[in-house]
N, CA, C and O atoms as CSV, one atom per row, in Angstrom:
chain,resi,resn,atom,element,x,y,z
A,1,MET,N,N,17.770,123.789,125.953
A,1,MET,CA,C,17.971,122.961,127.120
A,1,MET,C,C,16.670,122.896,127.943
A,1,MET,O,O,15.929,123.876,128.028
A,2,ALA,N,N,16.417,121.770,128.524
A,2,ALA,CA,C,15.178,121.530,129.260
A,2,ALA,C,C,15.017,122.520,130.423
A,2,ALA,O,O,13.938,123.080,130.614
A,3,ALA,N,N,16.073,122.733,131.188
A,3,ALA,CA,C,15.987,123.618,132.334
A,3,ALA,C,C,15.577,125.032,131.933
A,3,ALA,O,O,14.810,125.687,132.638
A,4,LYS,N,N,16.090,125.498,130.801
A,4,LYS,CA,C,15.756,126.832,130.342
A,4,LYS,C,C,14.274,126.886,129.906
A,4,LYS,O,O,13.570,127.858,130.182
A,5,ARG,N,N,13.826,125.832,129.228
A,5,ARG,CA,C,12.419,125.785,128.790
A,5,ARG,C,C,11.455,125.734,129.988
A,5,ARG,O,O,10.345,126.261,129.925
A,6,LEU,N,N,11.892,125.099,131.065
A,6,LEU,CA,C,11.072,124.993,132.280
A,6,LEU,C,C,11.266,126.175,133.230
A,6,LEU,O,O,10.612,126.262,134.270
A,7,LYS,N,N,12.186,127.094,132.854
A,7,LYS,CA,C,12.520,128.265,133.648
A,7,LYS,C,C,13.048,127.941,135.029
A,7,LYS,O,O,12.748,128.627,136.006
A,8,LEU,N,N,13.858,126.857,135.094
A,8,LEU,CA,C,14.494,126.454,136.336
A,8,LEU,C,C,15.818,127.226,136.501
A,8,LEU,O,O,16.509,127.487,135.516
A,9,LYS,N,N,16.161,127.584,137.729
A,9,LYS,CA,C,17.427,128.171,138.032
A,9,LYS,C,C,18.410,127.033,138.301
A,9,LYS,O,O,17.983,125.919,138.605
A,10,SER,N,N,19.726,127.289,138.194
A,10,SER,CA,C,20.676,126.212,138.469
A,10,SER,C,C,21.920,126.760,139.133
A,10,SER,O,O,22.326,127.894,138.878
A,11,ARG,N,N,22.522,125.951,139.982
A,11,ARG,CA,C,23.782,126.183,140.653
A,11,ARG,C,C,24.356,124.825,141.025
A,11,ARG,O,O,23.640,123.948,141.508
A,12,SER,N,N,25.643,124.659,140.797
A,12,SER,CA,C,26.345,123.457,141.209
A,12,SER,C,C,25.634,122.165,140.785
A,12,SER,O,O,25.429,121.271,141.607
A,13,GLU,N,N,25.268,122.070,139.536
A,13,GLU,CA,C,24.618,120.888,138.987
A,13,GLU,C,C,23.258,120.602,139.617
A,13,GLU,O,O,22.772,119.473,139.545
A,14,ARG,N,N,22.652,121.583,140.218
A,14,ARG,CA,C,21.317,121.425,140.806
A,14,ARG,C,C,20.375,122.445,140.162
A,14,ARG,O,O,20.744,123.592,139.909
A,15,PHE,N,N,19.183,121.998,139.913
A,15,PHE,CA,C,18.159,122.840,139.318
A,15,PHE,C,C,17.049,123.043,140.363
A,15,PHE,O,O,16.665,122.099,141.052
A,16,PHE,N,N,16.545,124.259,140.475
A,16,PHE,CA,C,15.597,124.536,141.554
A,16,PHE,C,C,14.642,125.637,141.137
A,16,PHE,O,O,14.908,126.402,140.210
A,17,ASP,N,N,13.524,125.699,141.842
A,17,ASP,CA,C,12.562,126.763,141.624
A,17,ASP,C,C,11.607,126.813,142.823
A,17,ASP,O,O,11.447,125.834,143.552
A,18,LYS,N,N,10.989,127.960,143.003
A,18,LYS,CA,C,9.977,128.094,144.061
A,18,LYS,C,C,8.632,127.727,143.404
A,18,LYS,O,O,8.239,128.296,142.386
A,19,VAL,N,N,7.959,126.775,144.012
A,19,VAL,CA,C,6.639,126.316,143.555
A,19,VAL,C,C,5.685,126.508,144.706
A,19,VAL,O,O,5.704,125.752,145.677
A,20,GLY,N,N,4.836,127.540,144.592
A,20,GLY,CA,C,3.951,127.846,145.717
A,20,GLY,C,C,4.769,128.248,146.928
A,20,GLY,O,O,5.578,129.173,146.855
A,21,ASP,N,N,4.566,127.563,148.034
A,21,ASP,CA,C,5.305,127.802,149.278
A,21,ASP,C,C,6.470,126.857,149.489
A,21,ASP,O,O,6.941,126.697,150.615
A,22,TYR,N,N,6.944,126.229,148.421
A,22,TYR,CA,C,7.969,125.225,148.540
A,22,TYR,C,C,9.159,125.522,147.614
A,22,TYR,O,O,8.996,126.137,146.560
A,23,LEU,N,N,10.351,125.080,148.018
A,23,LEU,CA,C,11.520,125.081,147.170
A,23,LEU,C,C,11.688,123.647,146.650
A,23,LEU,O,O,11.900,122.711,147.421
A,24,VAL,N,N,11.589,123.505,145.358
A,24,VAL,CA,C,11.740,122.182,144.726
A,24,VAL,C,C,13.108,122.174,144.048
A,24,VAL,O,O,13.470,123.108,143.333
A,25,LYS,N,N,13.855,121.103,144.288
A,25,LYS,CA,C,15.209,121.014,143.748
A,25,LYS,C,C,15.402,119.651,143.104
A,25,LYS,O,O,14.869,118.644,143.571
A,26,TYR,N,N,16.167,119.637,142.031
A,26,TYR,CA,C,16.469,118.412,141.291
A,26,TYR,C,C,17.962,118.293,141.112
A,26,TYR,O,O,18.614,119.241,140.674
A,27,MET,N,N,18.515,117.139,141.446
A,27,MET,CA,C,19.900,116.862,141.105
A,27,MET,C,C,19.845,115.825,140.009
A,27,MET,O,O,19.244,114.763,140.170
A,28,ILE,N,N,20.477,116.139,138.890
A,28,ILE,CA,C,20.387,115.281,137.705
A,28,ILE,C,C,21.762,114.727,137.382
A,28,ILE,O,O,22.737,115.473,137.290
A,29,ASP,N,N,21.833,113.408,137.210
A,29,ASP,CA,C,23.090,112.722,136.891
A,29,ASP,C,C,22.903,111.964,135.570
A,29,ASP,O,O,22.025,111.107,135.474
A,30,ILE,N,N,23.682,112.257,134.598
A,30,ILE,CA,C,23.595,111.578,133.293
A,30,ILE,C,C,24.839,110.756,133.103
A,30,ILE,O,O,25.951,111.249,133.289
A,31,LYS,N,N,24.661,109.487,132.729
A,31,LYS,CA,C,25.769,108.566,132.507
A,31,LYS,C,C,25.546,107.769,131.248
A,31,LYS,O,O,24.436,107.725,130.719
A,32,PHE,N,N,26.581,107.151,130.776
A,32,PHE,CA,C,26.519,106.277,129.607
A,32,PHE,C,C,27.176,104.943,129.900
A,32,PHE,O,O,28.173,104.599,129.265
A,33,PRO,N,N,26.635,104.170,130.862
A,33,PRO,CA,C,27.241,102.867,131.152
A,33,PRO,C,C,27.017,101.907,130.001
A,33,PRO,O,O,25.914,101.824,129.461
A,34,ASP,N,N,28.053,101.187,129.625
A,34,ASP,CA,C,27.965,100.196,128.538
A,34,ASP,C,C,27.369,100.826,127.275
A,34,ASP,O,O,26.584,100.191,126.571
A,35,ASN,N,N,27.749,102.086,126.990
A,35,ASN,CA,C,27.289,102.817,125.821
A,35,ASN,C,C,25.768,102.959,125.762
A,35,ASN,O,O,25.192,103.033,124.677
A,36,ARG,N,N,25.127,102.997,126.912
A,36,ARG,CA,C,23.680,103.200,126.982
A,36,ARG,C,C,23.428,104.478,127.793
A,36,ARG,O,O,24.196,104.798,128.700
A,37,PHE,N,N,22.404,105.172,127.481
A,37,PHE,CA,C,22.067,106.405,128.159
A,37,PHE,C,C,21.352,106.088,129.477
A,37,PHE,O,O,20.448,105.252,129.510
A,38,SER,N,N,21.758,106.758,130.561
A,38,SER,CA,C,21.127,106.587,131.839
A,38,SER,C,C,21.005,107.956,132.512
A,38,SER,O,O,21.973,108.715,132.559
A,39,ILE,N,N,19.836,108.264,133.023
A,39,ILE,CA,C,19.629,109.519,133.722
A,39,ILE,C,C,19.022,109.217,135.093
A,39,ILE,O,O,18.071,108.443,135.204
A,40,THR,N,N,19.574,109.827,136.119
A,40,THR,CA,C,19.039,109.706,137.485
A,40,THR,C,C,18.609,111.094,137.918
A,40,THR,O,O,19.396,112.040,137.881
A,41,ILE,N,N,17.369,111.208,138.325
A,41,ILE,CA,C,16.838,112.475,138.809
A,41,ILE,C,C,16.480,112.306,140.271
A,41,ILE,O,O,15.649,111.471,140.626
A,42,GLN,N,N,17.110,113.101,141.114
A,42,GLN,CA,C,16.879,113.017,142.554
A,42,GLN,C,C,16.164,114.294,142.987
A,42,GLN,O,O,16.812,115.304,143.260
A,43,PRO,N,N,14.825,114.257,143.054
A,43,PRO,CA,C,14.051,115.468,143.464
A,43,PRO,C,C,14.006,115.582,144.977
A,43,PRO,O,O,14.026,114.578,145.689
A,44,SER,N,N,13.944,116.824,145.465
A,44,SER,CA,C,13.739,117.080,146.872
A,44,SER,C,C,12.831,118.303,147.011
A,44,SER,O,O,12.682,119.098,146.083
A,45,ILE,N,N,12.231,118.431,148.195
A,45,ILE,CA,C,11.299,119.529,148.444
A,45,ILE,C,C,11.403,119.948,149.907
A,45,ILE,O,O,11.644,119.128,150.793
A,46,LYS,N,N,11.215,121.248,150.134
A,46,LYS,CA,C,11.131,121.742,151.524
A,46,LYS,C,C,10.313,123.011,151.552
A,46,LYS,O,O,10.159,123.679,150.529
A,47,SER,N,N,9.805,123.338,152.678
A,47,SER,CA,C,9.033,124.587,152.849
A,47,SER,C,C,9.955,125.759,152.576
A,47,SER,O,O,11.082,125.782,153.070
A,48,TYR,N,N,9.505,126.725,151.806
A,48,TYR,CA,C,10.338,127.869,151.462
A,48,TYR,C,C,10.694,128.696,152.680
A,48,TYR,O,O,11.789,129.255,152.741
A,49,MET,N,N,9.789,128.792,153.660
A,49,MET,CA,C,10.039,129.665,154.804
A,49,MET,C,C,10.840,128.999,155.908
A,49,MET,O,O,11.201,129.677,156.871
A,50,ILE,N,N,11.141,127.702,155.823
A,50,ILE,CA,C,11.868,127.043,156.904
A,50,ILE,C,C,13.295,127.591,157.042
A,50,ILE,O,O,13.836,127.649,158.146
A,51,ASP,N,N,13.903,127.993,155.915
A,51,ASP,CA,C,15.225,128.611,156.003
A,51,ASP,C,C,15.139,129.948,156.734
A,51,ASP,O,O,16.017,130.285,157.528
A,52,ASP,N,N,14.057,130.722,156.458
A,52,ASP,CA,C,13.881,132.019,157.148
A,52,ASP,C,C,13.808,131.828,158.651
A,52,ASP,O,O,14.409,132.599,159.399
A,53,ILE,N,N,13.092,130.827,159.101
A,53,ILE,CA,C,12.967,130.524,160.541
A,53,ILE,C,C,14.331,130.130,161.114
A,53,ILE,O,O,14.736,130.623,162.167
A,54,PHE,N,N,15.027,129.248,160.419
A,54,PHE,CA,C,16.347,128.816,160.873
A,54,PHE,C,C,17.309,129.985,160.978
A,54,PHE,O,O,18.019,130.131,161.973
A,55,TRP,N,N,17.328,130.825,159.934
A,55,TRP,CA,C,18.258,131.954,159.934
A,55,TRP,C,C,17.888,132.982,161.015
A,55,TRP,O,O,18.769,133.610,161.601
A,56,GLU,N,N,16.605,133.148,161.272
A,56,GLU,CA,C,16.196,134.073,162.355
A,56,GLU,C,C,16.663,133.562,163.723
A,56,GLU,O,O,17.180,134.338,164.526
A,57,VAL,N,N,16.486,132.279,163.989
A,57,VAL,CA,C,16.905,131.689,165.263
A,57,VAL,C,C,18.410,131.790,165.457
A,57,VAL,O,O,18.868,132.023,166.576
A,58,PHE,N,N,19.190,131.620,164.391
A,58,PHE,CA,C,20.646,131.630,164.498
A,58,PHE,C,C,21.262,132.966,164.116
A,58,PHE,O,O,22.441,133.035,163.767
A,59,ASP,N,N,20.451,134.042,164.183
A,59,ASP,CA,C,20.928,135.420,163.981
A,59,ASP,C,C,21.589,135.608,162.605
A,59,ASP,O,O,22.628,136.258,162.484
A,60,MET,N,N,20.969,135.031,161.585
A,60,MET,CA,C,21.438,135.195,160.226
A,60,MET,C,C,20.274,135.637,159.339
A,60,MET,O,O,20.195,135.244,158.175
A,61,ALA,N,N,19.373,136.449,159.886
A,61,ALA,CA,C,18.143,136.840,159.184
A,61,ALA,C,C,18.408,137.521,157.851
A,61,ALA,O,O,17.562,137.454,156.959
A,62,SER,N,N,19.549,138.172,157.683
A,62,SER,CA,C,19.846,138.823,156.425
A,62,SER,C,C,19.967,137.826,155.266
A,62,SER,O,O,19.856,138.218,154.104
A,63,ASN,N,N,20.192,136.554,155.568
A,63,ASN,CA,C,20.250,135.537,154.493
A,63,ASN,C,C,18.922,135.446,153.737
A,63,ASN,O,O,18.899,135.028,152.580
A,64,SER,N,N,17.834,135.828,154.371
A,64,SER,CA,C,16.525,135.760,153.714
A,64,SER,C,C,16.452,136.664,152.495
A,64,SER,O,O,15.618,136.446,151.617
A,65,GLN,N,N,17.302,137.664,152.427
A,65,GLN,CA,C,17.319,138.622,151.310
A,65,GLN,C,C,18.268,138.200,150.178
A,65,GLN,O,O,18.329,138.848,149.133
A,66,GLU,N,N,18.989,137.128,150.397
A,66,GLU,CA,C,19.958,136.655,149.401
A,66,GLU,C,C,19.243,135.899,148.270
A,66,GLU,O,O,18.076,135.536,148.416
A,67,PRO,N,N,19.942,135.656,147.133
A,67,PRO,CA,C,19.330,134.922,146.022
A,67,PRO,C,C,18.800,133.546,146.452
A,67,PRO,O,O,19.286,132.963,147.422
A,68,MET,N,N,17.817,133.044,145.733
A,68,MET,CA,C,17.205,131.749,145.999
A,68,MET,C,C,18.246,130.620,146.033
A,68,MET,O,O,18.050,129.617,146.719
A,69,SER,N,N,19.346,130.785,145.295
A,69,SER,CA,C,20.361,129.731,145.258
A,69,SER,C,C,20.928,129.432,146.647
A,69,SER,O,O,21.367,128.310,146.899
A,70,LEU,N,N,20.926,130.415,147.552
A,70,LEU,CA,C,21.415,130.173,148.898
A,70,LEU,C,C,20.572,129.121,149.595
A,70,LEU,O,O,21.100,128.304,150.350
A,71,ARG,N,N,19.263,129.131,149.350
A,71,ARG,CA,C,18.364,128.124,149.942
A,71,ARG,C,C,18.591,126.751,149.329
A,71,ARG,O,O,18.389,125.728,149.983
A,72,ALA,N,N,19.012,126.735,148.069
A,72,ALA,CA,C,19.190,125.457,147.340
A,72,ALA,C,C,20.540,124.820,147.596
A,72,ALA,O,O,20.624,123.610,147.805
A,73,VAL,N,N,21.611,125.626,147.581
A,73,VAL,CA,C,22.958,125.036,147.688
A,73,VAL,C,C,23.882,125.770,148.645
A,73,VAL,O,O,25.085,125.513,148.648
A,74,GLY,N,N,23.355,126.674,149.452
A,74,GLY,CA,C,24.162,127.451,150.365
A,74,GLY,C,C,24.721,126.637,151.521
A,74,GLY,O,O,24.361,125.478,151.728
A,75,ALA,N,N,25.605,127.274,152.259
A,75,ALA,CA,C,26.281,126.596,153.384
A,75,ALA,C,C,25.369,126.402,154.589
A,75,ALA,O,O,25.573,125.468,155.365
A,76,PHE,N,N,24.350,127.277,154.767
A,76,PHE,CA,C,23.528,127.202,155.972
A,76,PHE,C,C,22.030,127.080,155.679
A,76,PHE,O,O,21.235,127.733,156.355
A,77,PRO,N,N,21.616,126.278,154.708
A,77,PRO,CA,C,20.172,126.069,154.541
A,77,PRO,C,C,19.693,124.916,155.391
A,77,PRO,O,O,20.490,124.083,155.822
A,78,VAL,N,N,18.410,124.862,155.631
A,78,VAL,CA,C,17.811,123.685,156.296
A,78,VAL,C,C,17.795,122.567,155.276
A,78,VAL,O,O,17.551,122.803,154.093
A,79,ASP,N,N,18.054,121.352,155.726
A,79,ASP,CA,C,18.081,120.217,154.796
A,79,ASP,C,C,16.686,119.970,154.214
A,79,ASP,O,O,15.685,120.451,154.745
A,80,LYS,N,N,16.641,119.231,153.142
A,80,LYS,CA,C,15.404,118.978,152.422
A,80,LYS,C,C,14.920,117.561,152.626
A,80,LYS,O,O,15.604,116.736,153.233
A,81,PHE,N,N,13.732,117.285,152.114
A,81,PHE,CA,C,13.197,115.940,152.120
A,81,PHE,C,C,13.365,115.358,150.732
A,81,PHE,O,O,12.985,115.984,149.743
A,82,PHE,N,N,13.927,114.171,150.651
A,82,PHE,CA,C,14.109,113.554,149.341
A,82,PHE,C,C,12.844,112.825,148.921
A,82,PHE,O,O,12.174,112.181,149.728
A,83,LEU,N,N,12.542,112.941,147.660
A,83,LEU,CA,C,11.456,112.201,147.056
A,83,LEU,C,C,12.066,110.976,146.395
A,83,LEU,O,O,13.268,110.973,146.127
A,84,PRO,N,N,11.291,109.942,146.122
A,84,PRO,CA,C,11.846,108.728,145.518
A,84,PRO,C,C,12.589,109.016,144.223
A,84,PRO,O,O,12.153,109.834,143.413
A,85,ASP,N,N,13.709,108.340,144.038
A,85,ASP,CA,C,14.506,108.477,142.836
A,85,ASP,C,C,13.755,107.896,141.630
A,85,ASP,O,O,12.975,106.952,141.758
A,86,LYS,N,N,14.002,108.466,140.504
A,86,LYS,CA,C,13.441,107.946,139.247
A,86,LYS,C,C,14.614,107.718,138.305
A,86,LYS,O,O,15.319,108.657,137.934
A,87,ILE,N,N,14.814,106.464,137.926
A,87,ILE,CA,C,15.918,106.132,137.037
A,87,ILE,C,C,15.343,105.617,135.725
A,87,ILE,O,O,14.504,104.716,135.719
A,88,ALA,N,N,15.789,106.181,134.631
A,88,ALA,CA,C,15.300,105.761,133.334
A,88,ALA,C,C,16.478,105.467,132.430
A,88,ALA,O,O,17.435,106.241,132.391
A,89,THR,N,N,16.428,104.391,131.722
A,89,THR,CA,C,17.459,104.021,130.757
A,89,THR,C,C,16.752,103.759,129.434
A,89,THR,O,O,15.844,102.931,129.353
A,90,GLU,N,N,17.170,104.457,128.427
A,90,GLU,CA,C,16.554,104.332,127.098
A,90,GLU,C,C,17.650,104.287,126.038
A,90,GLU,O,O,18.735,104.833,126.237
A,91,ASN,N,N,17.369,103.643,124.927
A,91,ASN,CA,C,18.266,103.683,123.771
A,91,ASN,C,C,18.224,105.022,123.098
A,91,ASN,O,O,19.256,105.553,122.687
A,92,LYS,N,N,17.010,105.585,122.980
A,92,LYS,CA,C,16.818,106.895,122.377
A,92,LYS,C,C,16.020,107.754,123.366
A,92,LYS,O,O,15.081,107.288,124.011
A,93,TRP,N,N,16.422,108.999,123.457
A,93,TRP,CA,C,15.733,109.897,124.349
A,93,TRP,C,C,15.705,111.255,123.685
A,93,TRP,O,O,16.744,111.749,123.246
A,94,GLU,N,N,14.534,111.869,123.601
A,94,GLU,CA,C,14.448,113.187,122.992
A,94,GLU,C,C,13.481,114.051,123.787
A,94,GLU,O,O,12.557,113.563,124.439
A,95,MET,N,N,13.727,115.331,123.707
A,95,MET,CA,C,12.896,116.297,124.412
A,95,MET,C,C,11.651,116.565,123.602
A,95,MET,O,O,11.741,116.807,122.399
A,96,LEU,N,N,10.503,116.528,124.223
A,96,LEU,CA,C,9.245,116.821,123.512
A,96,LEU,C,C,8.966,118.309,123.534
A,96,LEU,O,O,7.956,118.756,122.990
């Protein structure tokens, strides 16, 4: 699987990883409209430490010690910035 090869973590259909000082997250949607393959990848990015600041202000600093998935899909993370969607439709698609 691509996510495993890229060493991405996943929770709730979202793939994420820490890249430098940022949390990068991808939501991937695969469909087969009219018997054709379609994949939508919605990437987002945010500063890794912004959740720490938010949790400190709202007296939830212990959240900083929780798994990275809390920053990606938890109930109290700071929202992210969406990057432009990339939609690709191909008859054949294979992993390189």
